[in-house]
PyMOL CGO cylinders between C-alpha atoms (Angstrom):
from pymol import cmd
from pymol.cgo import CYLINDER

trace = [
    CYLINDER, -12.82, 73.59, 8.13, -11.54, 71.64, 4.96, 0.3, 1, 1, 1, 1, 1, 1,
    CYLINDER, -11.54, 71.64, 4.96, -12.61, 74.25, 2.96, 0.3, 1, 1, 1, 1, 1, 1,
    CYLINDER, -12.61, 74.25, 2.96, -10.61, 76.79, 5.42, 0.3, 1, 1, 1, 1, 1, 1,
    CYLINDER, -10.61, 76.79, 5.42, -7.67, 74.78, 5.51, 0.3, 1, 1, 1, 1, 1, 1,
    CYLINDER, -7.67, 74.78, 5.51, -7.35, 74.56, 1.70, 0.3, 1, 1, 1, 1, 1, 1,
    CYLINDER, -7.35, 74.56, 1.70, -7.89, 78.13, 1.72, 0.3, 1, 1, 1, 1, 1, 1,
    CYLINDER, -7.89, 78.13, 1.72, -5.20, 79.12, 4.40, 0.3, 1, 1, 1, 1, 1, 1,
    CYLINDER, -5.20, 79.12, 4.40, -2.33, 76.27, 2.90, 0.3, 1, 1, 1, 1, 1, 1,
    CYLINDER, -2.33, 76.27, 2.90, -3.35, 77.11, -0.61, 0.3, 1, 1, 1, 1, 1, 1,
    CYLINDER, -3.35, 77.11, -0.61, -3.53, 73.26, -1.11, 0.3, 1, 1, 1, 1, 1, 1,
    CYLINDER, -3.53, 73.26, -1.11, -6.57, 72.02, -3.07, 0.3, 1, 1, 1, 1, 1, 1,
    CYLINDER, -6.57, 72.02, -3.07, -6.42, 68.52, -2.80, 0.3, 1, 1, 1, 1, 1, 1,
    CYLINDER, -6.42, 68.52, -2.80, -6.65, 66.94, 0.94, 0.3, 1, 1, 1, 1, 1, 1,
    CYLINDER, -6.65, 66.94, 0.94, -6.28, 63.28, 1.76, 0.3, 1, 1, 1, 1, 1, 1,
    CYLINDER, -6.28, 63.28, 1.76, -8.95, 61.99, 4.73, 0.3, 1, 1, 1, 1, 1, 1,
    CYLINDER, -8.95, 61.99, 4.73, -8.48, 59.66, 7.82, 0.3, 1, 1, 1, 1, 1, 1,
    CYLINDER, -8.48, 59.66, 7.82, -11.44, 58.48, 9.95, 0.3, 1, 1, 1, 1, 1, 1,
    CYLINDER, -11.44, 58.48, 9.95, -12.66, 55.13, 11.44, 0.3, 1, 1, 1, 1, 1, 1,
    CYLINDER, -12.66, 55.13, 11.44, -15.56, 54.85, 9.15, 0.3, 1, 1, 1, 1, 1, 1,
    CYLINDER, -15.56, 54.85, 9.15, -14.83, 52.87, 6.61, 0.3, 1, 1, 1, 1, 1, 1,
    CYLINDER, -14.83, 52.87, 6.61, -15.80, 53.88, 3.05, 0.3, 1, 1, 1, 1, 1, 1,
    CYLINDER, -15.80, 53.88, 3.05, -16.00, 57.75, 4.65, 0.3, 1, 1, 1, 1, 1, 1,
    CYLINDER, -16.00, 57.75, 4.65, -12.79, 58.68, 4.19, 0.3, 1, 1, 1, 1, 1, 1,
    CYLINDER, -12.79, 58.68, 4.19, -9.64, 57.92, 1.95, 0.3, 1, 1, 1, 1, 1, 1,
    CYLINDER, -9.64, 57.92, 1.95, -7.95, 56.14, 4.85, 0.3, 1, 1, 1, 1, 1, 1,
    CYLINDER, -7.95, 56.14, 4.85, -9.58, 54.07, 7.58, 0.3, 1, 1, 1, 1, 1, 1,
    CYLINDER, -9.58, 54.07, 7.58, -8.00, 53.98, 11.16, 0.3, 1, 1, 1, 1, 1, 1,
    CYLINDER, -8.00, 53.98, 11.16, -9.79, 51.51, 13.41, 0.3, 1, 1, 1, 1, 1, 1,
    CYLINDER, -9.79, 51.51, 13.41, -10.24, 54.27, 16.14, 0.3, 1, 1, 1, 1, 1, 1,
    CYLINDER, -10.24, 54.27, 16.14, -9.33, 51.64, 19.21, 0.3, 1, 1, 1, 1, 1, 1,
    CYLINDER, -9.33, 51.64, 19.21, -5.75, 51.95, 18.06, 0.3, 1, 1, 1, 1, 1, 1,
    CYLINDER, -5.75, 51.95, 18.06, -4.69, 55.68, 18.48, 0.3, 1, 1, 1, 1, 1, 1,
    CYLINDER, -4.69, 55.68, 18.48, -1.01, 54.44, 17.92, 0.3, 1, 1, 1, 1, 1, 1,
    CYLINDER, -1.01, 54.44, 17.92, -2.54, 53.53, 14.36, 0.3, 1, 1, 1, 1, 1, 1,
    CYLINDER, -2.54, 53.53, 14.36, -3.09, 57.23, 13.13, 0.3, 1, 1, 1, 1, 1, 1,
    CYLINDER, -3.09, 57.23, 13.13, 0.66, 58.41, 14.18, 0.3, 1, 1, 1, 1, 1, 1,
    CYLINDER, 0.66, 58.41, 14.18, 2.31, 55.57, 12.56, 0.3, 1, 1, 1, 1, 1, 1,
    CYLINDER, 2.31, 55.57, 12.56, -0.13, 56.06, 9.62, 0.3, 1, 1, 1, 1, 1, 1,
    CYLINDER, -0.13, 56.06, 9.62, 0.88, 59.57, 9.45, 0.3, 1, 1, 1, 1, 1, 1,
    CYLINDER, 0.88, 59.57, 9.45, 4.43, 58.93, 9.30, 0.3, 1, 1, 1, 1, 1, 1,
    CYLINDER, 4.43, 58.93, 9.30, 4.09, 56.29, 6.60, 0.3, 1, 1, 1, 1, 1, 1,
    CYLINDER, 4.09, 56.29, 6.60, 2.25, 58.63, 4.71, 0.3, 1, 1, 1, 1, 1, 1,
    CYLINDER, 2.25, 58.63, 4.71, 4.47, 61.74, 5.24, 0.3, 1, 1, 1, 1, 1, 1,
    CYLINDER, 4.47, 61.74, 5.24, 7.63, 59.95, 4.47, 0.3, 1, 1, 1, 1, 1, 1,
    CYLINDER, 7.63, 59.95, 4.47, 7.66, 60.11, 0.20, 0.3, 1, 1, 1, 1, 1, 1,
    CYLINDER, 7.66, 60.11, 0.20, 7.82, 63.55, 0.81, 0.3, 1, 1, 1, 1, 1, 1,
    CYLINDER, 7.82, 63.55, 0.81, 10.10, 64.32, 3.98, 0.3, 1, 1, 1, 1, 1, 1,
    CYLINDER, 10.10, 64.32, 3.98, 8.11, 64.64, 6.36, 0.3, 1, 1, 1, 1, 1, 1,
    CYLINDER, 8.11, 64.64, 6.36, 7.94, 61.18, 8.56, 0.3, 1, 1, 1, 1, 1, 1,
    CYLINDER, 7.94, 61.18, 8.56, 10.13, 58.87, 9.85, 0.3, 1, 1, 1, 1, 1, 1,
    CYLINDER, 10.13, 58.87, 9.85, 13.86, 60.35, 10.60, 0.3, 1, 1, 1, 1, 1, 1,
]
cmd.load_cgo(trace, "trace")
């Protein structure tokens, strides 16, 4: 799936989020659904996609 997304978007690098410590670029606590949304907004803010 990741390779397909890279091909479709033209991006060659990816940053992964997941709930298994050490298996992803960024660990997200799966018990807290809001944590992923907040983290994505924080990560994407510098490129103009995050907060307001």
